[in-house]
mmCIF file of the C-alpha atoms, coordinates in Angstrom:
data_MODEL
# 
_entry.id   MODEL 
# 
loop_
_atom_site.group_PDB 
_atom_site.id 
_atom_site.type_symbol 
_atom_site.label_atom_id 
_atom_site.label_alt_id 
_atom_site.label_comp_id 
_atom_site.label_asym_id 
_atom_site.label_entity_id 
_atom_site.label_seq_id 
_atom_site.pdbx_PDB_ins_code 
_atom_site.Cartn_x 
_atom_site.Cartn_y 
_atom_site.Cartn_z 
_atom_site.occupancy 
_atom_site.B_iso_or_equiv 
_atom_site.pdbx_formal_charge 
_atom_site.auth_seq_id 
_atom_site.auth_comp_id 
_atom_site.auth_asym_id 
_atom_site.auth_atom_id 
_atom_site.pdbx_PDB_model_num 
ATOM 1   C CA . MET A 1 1   ? 0.214   0.140  -0.108 1.00 0.00 ? 1   MET A CA 1 
ATOM 2   C CA . THR A 1 2   ? 1.078   3.804  -0.444 1.00 0.00 ? 2   THR A CA 1 
ATOM 3   C CA . PRO A 1 3   ? 1.798   6.143  2.410  1.00 0.00 ? 3   PRO A CA 1 
ATOM 4   C CA . GLU A 1 4   ? -1.401  8.168  1.098  1.00 0.00 ? 4   GLU A CA 1 
ATOM 5   C CA . GLU A 1 5   ? -3.294  4.801  1.333  1.00 0.00 ? 5   GLU A CA 1 
ATOM 6   C CA . LEU A 1 6   ? -2.239  3.960  4.726  1.00 0.00 ? 6   LEU A CA 1 
ATOM 7   C CA . ARG A 1 7   ? -2.850  7.230  5.990  1.00 0.00 ? 7   ARG A CA 1 
ATOM 8   C CA . GLN A 1 8   ? -6.415  7.271  4.746  1.00 0.00 ? 8   GLN A CA 1 
ATOM 9   C CA . ARG A 1 9   ? -7.123  3.851  6.537  1.00 0.00 ? 9   ARG A CA 1 
ATOM 10  C CA . ALA A 1 10  ? -5.437  5.389  9.482  1.00 0.00 ? 10  ALA A CA 1 
ATOM 11  C CA . GLN A 1 11  ? -7.746  8.708  9.340  1.00 0.00 ? 11  GLN A CA 1 
ATOM 12  C CA . GLU A 1 12  ? -10.862 6.566  8.324  1.00 0.00 ? 12  GLU A CA 1 
ATOM 13  C CA . ALA A 1 13  ? -10.227 4.465  11.629 1.00 0.00 ? 13  ALA A CA 1 
ATOM 14  C CA . ALA A 1 14  ? -9.870  7.510  13.724 1.00 0.00 ? 14  ALA A CA 1 
ATOM 15  C CA . ALA A 1 15  ? -13.382 8.237  13.083 1.00 0.00 ? 15  ALA A CA 1 
ATOM 16  C CA . GLU A 1 16  ? -13.715 11.754 14.155 1.00 0.00 ? 16  GLU A CA 1 
ATOM 17  C CA . ASP A 1 17  ? -13.139 14.963 11.614 1.00 0.00 ? 17  ASP A CA 1 
ATOM 18  C CA . LEU A 1 18  ? -11.352 16.908 14.461 1.00 0.00 ? 18  LEU A CA 1 
ATOM 19  C CA . LEU A 1 19  ? -8.519  14.259 15.085 1.00 0.00 ? 19  LEU A CA 1 
ATOM 20  C CA . SER A 1 20  ? -5.220  14.714 12.714 1.00 0.00 ? 20  SER A CA 1 
ATOM 21  C CA . LEU A 1 21  ? -2.320  11.863 12.710 1.00 0.00 ? 21  LEU A CA 1 
ATOM 22  C CA . TYR A 1 22  ? 1.231   12.171 13.617 1.00 0.00 ? 22  TYR A CA 1 
ATOM 23  C CA . PRO A 1 23  ? 3.599   11.031 10.916 1.00 0.00 ? 23  PRO A CA 1 
ATOM 24  C CA . PRO A 1 24  ? 3.681   7.064  11.138 1.00 0.00 ? 24  PRO A CA 1 
ATOM 25  C CA . SER A 1 25  ? 6.293   5.013  13.164 1.00 0.00 ? 25  SER A CA 1 
ATOM 26  C CA . PRO A 1 26  ? 7.129   1.473  12.895 1.00 0.00 ? 26  PRO A CA 1 
ATOM 27  C CA . ALA A 1 27  ? 4.623   -0.675 15.179 1.00 0.00 ? 27  ALA A CA 1 
ATOM 28  C CA . ALA A 1 28  ? 7.777   -1.751 16.984 1.00 0.00 ? 28  ALA A CA 1 
ATOM 29  C CA . TRP A 1 29  ? 11.676  -1.497 16.184 1.00 0.00 ? 29  TRP A CA 1 
ATOM 30  C CA . PRO A 1 30  ? 13.471  -2.874 14.675 1.00 0.00 ? 30  PRO A CA 1 
ATOM 31  C CA . ASP A 1 31  ? 11.039  -5.491 13.665 1.00 0.00 ? 31  ASP A CA 1 
ATOM 32  C CA . ALA A 1 32  ? 7.816   -3.755 12.947 1.00 0.00 ? 32  ALA A CA 1 
ATOM 33  C CA . GLY A 1 33  ? 6.009   -6.675 11.697 1.00 0.00 ? 33  GLY A CA 1 
ATOM 34  C CA . GLY A 1 34  ? 4.640   -4.974 8.678  1.00 0.00 ? 34  GLY A CA 1 
ATOM 35  C CA . LYS A 1 35  ? 2.941   -2.370 10.632 1.00 0.00 ? 35  LYS A CA 1 
ATOM 36  C CA . VAL A 1 36  ? 2.906   1.528  11.343 1.00 0.00 ? 36  VAL A CA 1 
ATOM 37  C CA . ALA A 1 37  ? 1.310   2.927  13.743 1.00 0.00 ? 37  ALA A CA 1 
ATOM 38  C CA . TYR A 1 38  ? -0.259  6.483  13.705 1.00 0.00 ? 38  TYR A CA 1 
ATOM 39  C CA . LEU A 1 39  ? -1.094  8.434  16.612 1.00 0.00 ? 39  LEU A CA 1 
ATOM 40  C CA . ALA A 1 40  ? -4.391  10.374 16.509 1.00 0.00 ? 40  ALA A CA 1 
ATOM 41  C CA . TYR A 1 41  ? -4.960  13.667 18.171 1.00 0.00 ? 41  TYR A CA 1 
ATOM 42  C CA . HIS A 1 42  ? -7.398  16.828 18.164 1.00 0.00 ? 42  HIS A CA 1 
ATOM 43  C CA . ALA A 1 43  ? -6.552  19.964 16.549 1.00 0.00 ? 43  ALA A CA 1 
ATOM 44  C CA . GLU A 1 44  ? -8.826  22.808 16.638 1.00 0.00 ? 44  GLU A CA 1 
ATOM 45  C CA . PRO A 1 45  ? -8.177  26.090 14.293 1.00 0.00 ? 45  PRO A CA 1 
ATOM 46  C CA . LEU A 1 46  ? -7.027  28.924 16.811 1.00 0.00 ? 46  LEU A CA 1 
ATOM 47  C CA . PRO A 1 47  ? -8.931  32.652 16.100 1.00 0.00 ? 47  PRO A CA 1 
ATOM 48  C CA . THR A 1 48  ? -5.058  34.250 15.736 1.00 0.00 ? 48  THR A CA 1 
ATOM 49  C CA . GLY A 1 49  ? -5.116  35.449 12.023 1.00 0.00 ? 49  GLY A CA 1 
ATOM 50  C CA . ARG A 1 50  ? -2.280  33.142 11.925 1.00 0.00 ? 50  ARG A CA 1 
ATOM 51  C CA . VAL A 1 51  ? -2.686  29.310 10.729 1.00 0.00 ? 51  VAL A CA 1 
ATOM 52  C CA . ARG A 1 52  ? -2.315  27.782 14.236 1.00 0.00 ? 52  ARG A CA 1 
ATOM 53  C CA . TYR A 1 53  ? -4.027  24.906 16.246 1.00 0.00 ? 53  TYR A CA 1 
ATOM 54  C CA . ALA A 1 54  ? -4.677  24.204 19.807 1.00 0.00 ? 54  ALA A CA 1 
ATOM 55  C CA . VAL A 1 55  ? -3.604  20.461 20.160 1.00 0.00 ? 55  VAL A CA 1 
ATOM 56  C CA . SER A 1 56  ? -4.271  17.650 22.323 1.00 0.00 ? 56  SER A CA 1 
ATOM 57  C CA . ARG A 1 57  ? -2.359  14.777 23.538 1.00 0.00 ? 57  ARG A CA 1 
ATOM 58  C CA . PRO A 1 58  ? -3.080  11.460 21.301 1.00 0.00 ? 58  PRO A CA 1 
ATOM 59  C CA . THR A 1 59  ? -6.276  10.096 21.952 1.00 0.00 ? 59  THR A CA 1 
ATOM 60  C CA . ARG A 1 60  ? -5.799  6.719  19.727 1.00 0.00 ? 60  ARG A CA 1 
ATOM 61  C CA . ARG A 1 61  ? -2.921  4.775  18.370 1.00 0.00 ? 61  ARG A CA 1 
ATOM 62  C CA . ILE A 1 62  ? -4.140  3.299  14.930 1.00 0.00 ? 62  ILE A CA 1 
ATOM 63  C CA . VAL A 1 63  ? -2.013  0.477  13.686 1.00 0.00 ? 63  VAL A CA 1 
ATOM 64  C CA . VAL A 1 64  ? -1.762  -0.660 9.944  1.00 0.00 ? 64  VAL A CA 1 
ATOM 65  C CA . SER A 1 65  ? -0.659  -3.412 7.962  1.00 0.00 ? 65  SER A CA 1 
ATOM 66  C CA . VAL A 1 66  ? 1.435   -2.262 5.194  1.00 0.00 ? 66  VAL A CA 1 
ATOM 67  C CA . ALA A 1 67  ? 0.806   -5.354 3.460  1.00 0.00 ? 67  ALA A CA 1 
ATOM 68  C CA . ASP A 1 68  ? -3.088  -5.346 3.481  1.00 0.00 ? 68  ASP A CA 1 
ATOM 69  C CA . GLY A 1 69  ? -4.354  -2.230 5.243  1.00 0.00 ? 69  GLY A CA 1 
ATOM 70  C CA . SER A 1 70  ? -5.792  -4.101 8.067  1.00 0.00 ? 70  SER A CA 1 
ATOM 71  C CA . VAL A 1 71  ? -6.326  -1.802 11.141 1.00 0.00 ? 71  VAL A CA 1 
ATOM 72  C CA . GLU A 1 72  ? -6.326  -2.091 14.703 1.00 0.00 ? 72  GLU A CA 1 
ATOM 73  C CA . VAL A 1 73  ? -7.285  0.928  17.111 1.00 0.00 ? 73  VAL A CA 1 
ATOM 74  C CA . GLU A 1 74  ? -6.251  1.551  20.673 1.00 0.00 ? 74  GLU A CA 1 
ATOM 75  C CA . HIS A 1 75  ? -8.170  4.060  22.305 1.00 0.00 ? 75  HIS A CA 1 
ATOM 76  C CA . MET A 1 76  ? -5.928  6.261  24.801 1.00 0.00 ? 76  MET A CA 1 
ATOM 77  C CA . ALA A 1 77  ? -6.637  8.528  27.647 1.00 0.00 ? 77  ALA A CA 1 
ATOM 78  C CA . GLY A 1 78  ? -5.362  11.758 26.112 1.00 0.00 ? 78  GLY A CA 1 
ATOM 79  C CA . GLY A 1 79  ? -7.488  14.875 24.744 1.00 0.00 ? 79  GLY A CA 1 
ATOM 80  C CA . GLN A 1 80  ? -6.437  17.332 27.330 1.00 0.00 ? 80  GLN A CA 1 
ATOM 81  C CA . GLY A 1 81  ? -4.824  20.472 25.885 1.00 0.00 ? 81  GLY A CA 1 
ATOM 82  C CA . ASP A 1 82  ? -1.224  19.881 25.148 1.00 0.00 ? 82  ASP A CA 1 
ATOM 83  C CA . GLY A 1 83  ? -0.049  23.142 23.349 1.00 0.00 ? 83  GLY A CA 1 
ATOM 84  C CA . GLU A 1 84  ? -0.099  25.102 19.954 1.00 0.00 ? 84  GLU A CA 1 
ATOM 85  C CA . VAL A 1 85  ? 1.492   24.258 16.048 1.00 0.00 ? 85  VAL A CA 1 
ATOM 86  C CA . GLY A 1 86  ? 1.560   25.925 13.145 1.00 0.00 ? 86  GLY A CA 1 
ATOM 87  C CA . GLU A 1 87  ? 1.579   24.384 9.753  1.00 0.00 ? 87  GLU A CA 1 
ATOM 88  C CA . LEU A 1 88  ? 4.415   22.667 8.444  1.00 0.00 ? 88  LEU A CA 1 
ATOM 89  C CA . PRO A 1 89  ? 6.860   24.846 6.159  1.00 0.00 ? 89  PRO A CA 1 
ATOM 90  C CA . PRO A 1 90  ? 6.626   23.317 2.488  1.00 0.00 ? 90  PRO A CA 1 
ATOM 91  C CA . THR A 1 91  ? 10.183  22.123 2.707  1.00 0.00 ? 91  THR A CA 1 
ATOM 92  C CA . LEU A 1 92  ? 9.713   19.981 5.983  1.00 0.00 ? 92  LEU A CA 1 
ATOM 93  C CA . ARG A 1 93  ? 6.374   18.514 4.617  1.00 0.00 ? 93  ARG A CA 1 
ATOM 94  C CA . GLN A 1 94  ? 8.232   17.010 1.391  1.00 0.00 ? 94  GLN A CA 1 
ATOM 95  C CA . ARG A 1 95  ? 11.012  15.694 3.425  1.00 0.00 ? 95  ARG A CA 1 
ATOM 96  C CA . LEU A 1 96  ? 8.624   13.908 5.663  1.00 0.00 ? 96  LEU A CA 1 
ATOM 97  C CA . ASP A 1 97  ? 6.528   12.739 2.893  1.00 0.00 ? 97  ASP A CA 1 
ATOM 98  C CA . THR A 1 98  ? 9.917   11.086 1.837  1.00 0.00 ? 98  THR A CA 1 
ATOM 99  C CA . ALA A 1 99  ? 10.602  9.965  5.171  1.00 0.00 ? 99  ALA A CA 1 
ATOM 100 C CA . GLU A 1 100 ? 7.074   8.180  5.460  1.00 0.00 ? 100 GLU A CA 1 
ATOM 101 C CA . ALA A 1 101 ? 7.347   6.275  2.353  1.00 0.00 ? 101 ALA A CA 1 
ATOM 102 C CA . ALA A 1 102 ? 10.713  5.080  3.345  1.00 0.00 ? 102 ALA A CA 1 
ATOM 103 C CA . LEU A 1 103 ? 9.565   4.170  6.428  1.00 0.00 ? 103 LEU A CA 1 
ATOM 104 C CA . ILE A 1 104 ? 6.937   1.870  4.599  1.00 0.00 ? 104 ILE A CA 1 
ATOM 105 C CA . GLU A 1 105 ? 9.460   0.666  2.267  1.00 0.00 ? 105 GLU A CA 1 
ATOM 106 C CA . VAL A 1 106 ? 11.585  -0.582 5.448  1.00 0.00 ? 106 VAL A CA 1 
ATOM 107 C CA . VAL A 1 107 ? 8.864   -2.136 7.300  1.00 0.00 ? 107 VAL A CA 1 
ATOM 108 C CA . ALA A 1 108 ? 7.474   -3.754 4.291  1.00 0.00 ? 108 ALA A CA 1 
ATOM 109 C CA . GLY A 1 109 ? 11.010  -5.319 4.159  1.00 0.00 ? 109 GLY A CA 1 
ATOM 110 C CA . ALA A 1 110 ? 11.978  -3.737 0.790  1.00 0.00 ? 110 ALA A CA 1 
ATOM 111 C CA . ARG A 1 111 ? 14.875  -1.464 2.245  1.00 0.00 ? 111 ARG A CA 1 
ATOM 112 C CA . SER A 1 112 ? 17.111  -1.788 4.913  1.00 0.00 ? 112 SER A CA 1 
ATOM 113 C CA . PRO A 1 113 ? 16.889  0.784  7.805  1.00 0.00 ? 113 PRO A CA 1 
ATOM 114 C CA . GLU A 1 114 ? 20.378  1.860  7.197  1.00 0.00 ? 114 GLU A CA 1 
ATOM 115 C CA . ASP A 1 115 ? 19.661  2.482  3.377  1.00 0.00 ? 115 ASP A CA 1 
ATOM 116 C CA . ALA A 1 116 ? 16.729  4.536  4.431  1.00 0.00 ? 116 ALA A CA 1 
ATOM 117 C CA . ARG A 1 117 ? 18.481  6.504  7.230  1.00 0.00 ? 117 ARG A CA 1 
ATOM 118 C CA . GLU A 1 118 ? 19.170  9.533  5.571  1.00 0.00 ? 118 GLU A CA 1 
ATOM 119 C CA . ASP A 1 119 ? 15.147  9.941  4.191  1.00 0.00 ? 119 ASP A CA 1 
ATOM 120 C CA . LEU A 1 120 ? 14.439  9.088  7.859  1.00 0.00 ? 120 LEU A CA 1 
ATOM 121 C CA . GLY A 1 121 ? 16.210  12.246 9.072  1.00 0.00 ? 121 GLY A CA 1 
ATOM 122 C CA . ALA A 1 122 ? 13.503  14.053 8.135  1.00 0.00 ? 122 ALA A CA 1 
ATOM 123 C CA . TYR A 1 123 ? 11.847  12.226 11.430 1.00 0.00 ? 123 TYR A CA 1 
ATOM 124 C CA . VAL A 1 124 ? 14.488  13.962 13.819 1.00 0.00 ? 124 VAL A CA 1 
ATOM 125 C CA . SER A 1 125 ? 13.647  17.751 12.153 1.00 0.00 ? 125 SER A CA 1 
ATOM 126 C CA . TRP A 1 126 ? 10.199  17.710 12.855 1.00 0.00 ? 126 TRP A CA 1 
ATOM 127 C CA . LEU A 1 127 ? 10.616  16.327 16.062 1.00 0.00 ? 127 LEU A CA 1 
ATOM 128 C CA . ASN A 1 128 ? 13.003  19.281 16.825 1.00 0.00 ? 128 ASN A CA 1 
ATOM 129 C CA . ALA A 1 129 ? 10.815  21.787 15.103 1.00 0.00 ? 129 ALA A CA 1 
ATOM 130 C CA . TYR A 1 130 ? 7.521   20.320 17.109 1.00 0.00 ? 130 TYR A CA 1 
ATOM 131 C CA . PRO A 1 131 ? 8.330   19.712 20.636 1.00 0.00 ? 131 PRO A CA 1 
ATOM 132 C CA . VAL A 1 132 ? 4.776   19.777 21.547 1.00 0.00 ? 132 VAL A CA 1 
ATOM 133 C CA . PHE A 1 133 ? 4.805   16.285 19.603 1.00 0.00 ? 133 PHE A CA 1 
ATOM 134 C CA . ALA A 1 134 ? 8.157   14.991 20.537 1.00 0.00 ? 134 ALA A CA 1 
ATOM 135 C CA . ALA A 1 135 ? 7.390   13.520 23.979 1.00 0.00 ? 135 ALA A CA 1 
ATOM 136 C CA . GLN A 1 136 ? 4.312   11.791 22.996 1.00 0.00 ? 136 GLN A CA 1 
ATOM 137 C CA . TYR A 1 137 ? 5.729   10.479 19.981 1.00 0.00 ? 137 TYR A CA 1 
ATOM 138 C CA . GLU A 1 138 ? 9.164   9.740  21.403 1.00 0.00 ? 138 GLU A CA 1 
ATOM 139 C CA . ALA A 1 139 ? 6.728   7.299  24.155 1.00 0.00 ? 139 ALA A CA 1 
ATOM 140 C CA . PHE A 1 140 ? 5.537   5.340  21.610 1.00 0.00 ? 140 PHE A CA 1 
ATOM 141 C CA . ALA A 1 141 ? 8.199   4.742  19.287 1.00 0.00 ? 141 ALA A CA 1 
ATOM 142 C CA . ARG A 1 142 ? 11.202  4.969  21.696 1.00 0.00 ? 142 ARG A CA 1 
ATOM 143 C CA . GLU A 1 143 ? 13.694  3.022  20.210 1.00 0.00 ? 143 GLU A CA 1 
ATOM 144 C CA . PHE A 1 144 ? 13.180  3.963  16.695 1.00 0.00 ? 144 PHE A CA 1 
ATOM 145 C CA . VAL A 1 145 ? 13.648  7.573  17.664 1.00 0.00 ? 145 VAL A CA 1 
ATOM 146 C CA . ALA A 1 146 ? 16.706  6.489  19.455 1.00 0.00 ? 146 ALA A CA 1 
ATOM 147 C CA . TRP A 1 147 ? 17.883  4.688  16.360 1.00 0.00 ? 147 TRP A CA 1 
ATOM 148 C CA . LEU A 1 148 ? 17.155  8.191  14.211 1.00 0.00 ? 148 LEU A CA 1 
ATOM 149 C CA . ARG A 1 149 ? 19.084  10.318 16.710 1.00 0.00 ? 149 ARG A CA 1 
ATOM 150 C CA . ALA A 1 150 ? 22.143  7.975  17.149 1.00 0.00 ? 150 ALA A CA 1 
ATOM 151 C CA . GLY A 1 151 ? 22.480  8.555  13.343 1.00 0.00 ? 151 GLY A CA 1 
ATOM 152 C CA . SER A 1 152 ? 22.045  12.659 13.148 1.00 0.00 ? 152 SER A CA 1 
# 
């Protein structure tokens, strides 16, 4: 499945309009079992005149199989306010798109983690640029993030 198809499956599983998704992580690291995980959170536009959102802690962890698109949803006790964020800069969005595609290739067994390390480096840039997401993401993808940071 493509990154867009996997994200669509996760978004459908989130089942709420105001839920947004973190970039995917491997369901486990280093052996993800052919699955990626998305954390879903509430994002509400702020009346600031700029594109900014109030975001919550994750309320769901959605695991999607890269082979067949099957979905597992874990509900979490998130939801309380966690901070504010703006839109991703276009260059970081493009790098994250490339990183997501590389991650899916790694999880599917089509590419080695070391071969994908440079592309996956966009995750570290995203975590550094959006500290409001970093702690939550790292809590669910600790080994993956440690591996990423060790190579940056």
